[in-house]
N, C-alpha and C positions, 0 to 999 in steps of 0.2 A: 421305431422300435416294431420289432417282427410282433405278428400276433401270436397272444398264446396256445391259441390250437388253430396248427395251420391244418386246411384240407384234406380231407382222408386220417386225420385224428381219431381212435378207436377207444370211447370212456365206457364204463359199465354204471349202471346205475342200481342198487343194491335190489333185492324185493320187496322189502319192507314199505323201500320210501316208492315204489314207484310202483307199490299198488298191485303189483302181478305176484305169480306162483313163482316164477323165476326173474333173475335180474336180467335189467333191461339192458342191451346191448344196441348203443348209440356209435354213429357215424359222423364228422363233421363235414358239411356238405361245401360250406363257403362262410366266411367272414360277413356278416350282416351291418355291423356298424362299431365302428372302434373310437373311443377319445383318450380322454389325457391317464385316467386311472383302470380301464378293461376295457371290452371288448365283448361282444354278442354276436355268437355265431348260429346260424344255423345245421340241425343236428335231425338224424333220417333212424329209422330203425329198418330193421330187415323186413320188416312187411312194409315200408314204403311211408309208413307215419311221419310227420314233420314235428318238431319240436325247435324249441328256443336254450341257448345256453349262454349264461352271464359269467364271465370270470374276470378275475381282474390281475390288472399287469406283474403285481409284483405279490411279495406273499403277506405286508401288510394288509393288501383289503381281501385275505382269505375269510377273514373276519364279520368285515363289512357283507359278503355275499351270503352266508351262513346265517346273519341275523338277519339279511333280508327276506331267505326265504321265511325263517320264522315269523318274521313280522307278515307278510301276504297269506302266510296258512293261518296266523288267527282272524283275522281278517274274512278271510275265505269260510274260516269255522263258523265263525259268528254272525255271519247273513245265513250259512245252511241253518245255523239252530234258531233262527226268526222264520224262517221259511222264507228267505227273498233269495232273487237270483243273486250269487255272486258277481260285482261289477269288479271285481280285479281278477289277473289269469291265475288260472290253476295250477300248482305248482307239483308237478311230479317230484321233486325231490332234490335234494340235494348231492354228486357225487363228489368221489376224490379222486384225482388224477394225477399220476406219477408224473415231473416234467422235471427238465437238467438240475441239478444244483441241489437234489436231494428234498424238492420243493412237492406238497402234496397240495395241489391245486383243489381249490373249492371251487366246482361247476353248478349254478343252479340252474335246473330243466324246469323251463315253464311250457305252460302250452303256446302253442304258436296263433298271436293274431295277425290281422289281413295288412294291416297299414297306420301309420300314426294320423294327425290331422294338419302337419307339415304338411307331407304328400298327398294326403288326400283334399287342400285346399288349392296346392302347387298343380296336381293334374285335372284340377276341376278348372284353373283359372285357364292354361293353357289349351284345353280342347274347346271349353266353351265362350273363351276370350271373354269373359265376365265376371267381376267377381261372384264370391259364393252368396246361393239366395241367404238373408237374414233368417229366414222360419230353419234353415238346415243348422243354422250355426245358433239359435237359442235351444232348436233342439238337442243339439250334443251337449248345451250347458244346462237342461235339465237333468239330461240322465249324469252328467258330470256332479251335478247338486246329489243327486242318489248315492252314487259311487264315493263322494264326501263323506257325506252322513255315514256309511258303511265304517270309513274308516275312523270316525269320530265313537259311531258303537264301540269298537272295538280296541276305544282308547289311545288313539293314535293321531295326529294330522301328518299330511301329506308331505308339508311347506316348500317342494318344488314342482310345483304345477307349469307345465308350457304345453306348446300345442307336440312336441316331441312325445313327451309322457302321455299321451290324452290318445288312444288307439281304439280302432273298430275290430269288433268280433268277424273270426272269419266262417265260425258255425252259429248257426241259432240257437238263442234268441238273438236278432241282430241290436247292437247297443255298443256302447262305449266300455272301456275298461281303464283305470288307471295304472300306470305302470312305475317301476323304477321307486321302490321306497325304500333305498337307501339312505337318505333322508329323514325320515319318516321318525316322528318327536312321540316320545310314551308322553302323554299328557295326564297333568293334575284332572284328580277323579273328585275333588271337593274344590268349594270355593277360597279365593284365595287373595288376600290385598294387593291392591294394585301395587304391585312393585315395578322397579326396576332394574334390569337385568344387565343394561350393558350393550353398545350394538357390537359389538366385536362376538357377543354370543346369539344375535339377533340378526346382524347382516350375515350370515356366514352360510345362507341356506338358500335356495330358492334363486331364478333369475332376477334380477334389479327390474326390470320391466313388469314385473307379472307380481313383489313382492306385495304387502301389503303395508299402507304407512307406522303401522307399529313397529312393524320389524326396523327402522331407520331410528326410530325414535328409542331403542332400548326395551321395549315391552315385551313380555310374554307371551310364548305362541299359545292359542286356545285353540283353532282351528280357523276363528276369523278369515284368517289371511288364505285357506285355501277356498273359500267363496267369493274374497272377492278377486284371487289370484284367478280363478276361473272364468269371472266373468270377462276380463282381460284377454284371454286368450279368446273367447267368444267374440269379443269386438274387433280382433288380431285378424281372425279369420274371415271376415267382411270390408273391412278396412285396407286400403291399399295404397292410398294416396300418403294419410296423415302417419300411416307406420312407419312411413321413409325418412321420418321427420330427424336431421341430425339432433337437432336441441339436445332430447333427453341423453343420448349418447354423451354427447360435449359436457354434460349438467355432472352424469356422474364418472365421468374421466376425470372434473374436479374434486370429487368424492373422495377416488383413490390418489388423489392426489395430496389431498390435505390429510389421510389416516397415512400414505408417507412420513408426511413431515412428522405428524406425532405418532410415530410407532407401536409408543405403549400407551397412548392414550387416546382409544378409540372416541372419546366421552369430551373430547377438548370442545372450547366453544367454536374453533375454528372447522374441528368437523363436523359439528352439530350445522352450522349454517350450512356448512356446504350439503348436508341433505335434505333440513328446507329448503333450499333453492332447487335441488333437483327435484323433489313432493312437488314442488310449486309448476314446476317444467312439466313436468308430467303431467301432474292435472291438466293443462291448456292444450296438451297435446290429446290427451283422453277427450277433451270437450270437441277438439275438431276431428277427430276419429268419430263421433257420433252424428257432428253436424253432418262429415260425409256420407255415411250412410243414410240419415233422412233426406239428400238431397237426391240419393239413387230412388225412393218411394213415391206414390204419387203424392200429388200435395194434398189429396183430401185425408190420411192418414199420418203424413209423415211427421207433423208438428205435433201430434197424440205421439207418436211413436219416440220421437226425441225428447218429447218431454217427462216418457214411464222410461227410457233408457238412461239416463240422466238422473231420476230419479231414484232408479233402482240401484245403479252405482253408488250416488251419494248413499245411500242407506247402508250397502255392503262396506263402504270405508268407514262407514260409523259404528260400526257394530263394538259394541263395550268387549271386555274380557270377560267371559261364557266360561263356568264349569263343564268340564267334559267326561261322558256324556251329560246332553241335557238334562234339565230335571224333568221327572214324568209330566206329561200333560205339555209341554211345551211343541207349538208348531211353527217353530221358526223353517225350518226346512221346504216345509207344505206352503209359506206362506210366500218363499220363496220361489217355489215351482209354482205357485198361482200368478203371483205376479208377473211371470214367464208367459206362461200360457194365456195371459189376458193380454199379452202384448200379439202375441201369433195371432189371436185372435181378432184384433184388429187388424193384421194385414190381410186375414181370410176376406174378412167383412168387407175389405175398401177395393178399387178397381184392380183388373185383372195385370199381373206383372209379374216375372219370373220369381221374384221373392215369395211369393207364396208355395213355391216346392216346397217339398217335405225334403227329410231329412234323406232316405231311401231313394226318393229320384234321384236328388243330387248325385248320392252315388254312386248310382249306376251311371248316370251324363258325365261321371268326372271316368268310366271304366272301367271298377269293381264292381265285385260281386255281392249282392245283399243275401247272405245264408238265408236259406228257406226251411222252414220244419220238415221231418220227412211225414210223408204221406199215411196218414191213419191206417192201425192196421186191422185186416179184414174179420168182420161180424163172425161170431161162431156160428159152426158147422154142425157140429157133434153136441148132441145133450150130455148133461155131468153125469157120475157115478151112480150120485145120490136120487138122481131124478129117473135112472132108470130101475132102480134098484127096488124104491120105492112108490114111484107112479102118482109122487106130489101133484107134478103137473095135471095129471088128470081130473084130480081134484076139485085144483082150482079152476080150470074150466067150466067143470059144469059136476052139480052136485045132484042131478035127476036119475042119471042111468043106474041101472041095478049092478048087484053084486056081478050078474054073470056077464052084463056087458060092460064091467068094467075089467072082471079078468079077459075078455076078448078081445076088446078096441083101448086095453090101457097104455101099450108098448106104443100104438099108433099114433094116439093120442099126444103121447109126449114125444115124439119125433118129431110132431105136425109144431107142437107148442115151441120144442128147441129150436126150429128153422127163424121160427119169430122173433127171438130175442136177440139182442145185440150185446155185442162183449162193450161191456166198459172200459173207455181209456182215456189216458190223463190228457190236461189241456196242454196242446202242443203251440198253440196260437204265436206269432212270430210277436218279438216285444214292439208296440207301439206306444212313443215316448210323450203319448197324454192320456196312456193306463197302465205303465208300468209301473205309476210310483203310483199308484191304488187311488185311491176317493182324495179328492183336495178339497181341504179343508182351510178355509180364510183363519188366518189370527183371530185371537180372540178378542183384538183391541185394535183390530182395522176396522177404519170407517169409511162409509164412501156418501160422496154427495154430489146433486146436482151441482151444476154448472153452465151459466150461459155463456158461449165463446162465438167470435162470429157467426152468431145468427142459429147457433147448434148446441143440442144439451148434447152434454157427454160427462161422464165419470170419472172422479178422479178420486184416485182411492189414498191415503193413509197410512202408509203401515210405524208401526213402530215398537217397539220391543214390548213383552211382556214386562211386570213391572219384576218380578225375581232374577233378570238379565241384567238388571241397570246396577253396574259396580261406579264407584266414585271414579274419576278422570284423577 
């Protein structure tokens, strides 16, 4: 099928949508990516600034394109209203372009990002001849949790997390942005009874390798699937051997065969049994991935890190249904990020290894550019009009001089004072993964105890959910 927007096509984004006084004229440079439903193209304006356009192959997808723009805008504005850095791409607007057959194609215009996690990992492995550092993958997961929280705060779940939908910024602050909200679901904001929606309703979204097990059991989405899917992406960024296991694909093929045998009843006993077999196989392979990652680490920290990764995956898998957004005072997301930063600290305190490399270093090693904040503005050199007219700066410097000395030397003192005053500027520090999420607080009901393991002391964390998040299974 030919691309819906061939190179050289001009589209026009209306002024109110683009945020400019006049319409933004864009030209298609090339097709970036093409799928079964649509394509993403690279756009350039007359000044050379680049954007990304997303369009559907057929008219049936135009409504989904417009809806995705509304969802991303809602998440972006919700984060801005809370004083947070938005972790979704900025929507420039939705253009309407006339194509053949009398169709008015909807084109979602977004800010351009640098690369996705798939390309990042592929280039790193090709350049460095080794798997990605575990610290870099875990720092990516911390950023993903921050992004997921913004989805949930806006009343939505992403439901389609995979490495292709995790992208890194091209402009400061450096970090992760989640893209492709076409399958994002609006979630309930009130607690619900533990209900069964059916596998036909829950298994239609997301990559099966990353979906939460609730989807395979027909349970409603609430955002818990996003948190576990993001962690599975993190494991796949490091594990290479176990990731190529054919068993999960064969088990999921059996699920599809069972569904074809019962096309009108996805909840038949045969389909349910095939789903449970798939979950069992996937769980076994995920343990292999964690074991493979632990083998890459020094012996002094491998056992601890393996135990922490296994515990965190189990905790995320066992999350019950919870209303979205979470009740006030819940520290679920902070507790998860605190657990990840604790794993990172264990790696950093252990023997020297490349797995201590930060995400920024790994990103540079792969050949990409870590965006830097703009340089600070120079200090003010000119006195303000108010100081020139009133001479208040001179009065603040000294109260001793007489009226005559004030009148003769006031302007000179004001000038000297203004030279020493620096203009206040906003904080333009680049996003750091252990700081961008704000202060970390441990869950109220998380306790720690010291244990003796192999003659050494270590702390084991016991994470559990706040009481108001427990729903009956």
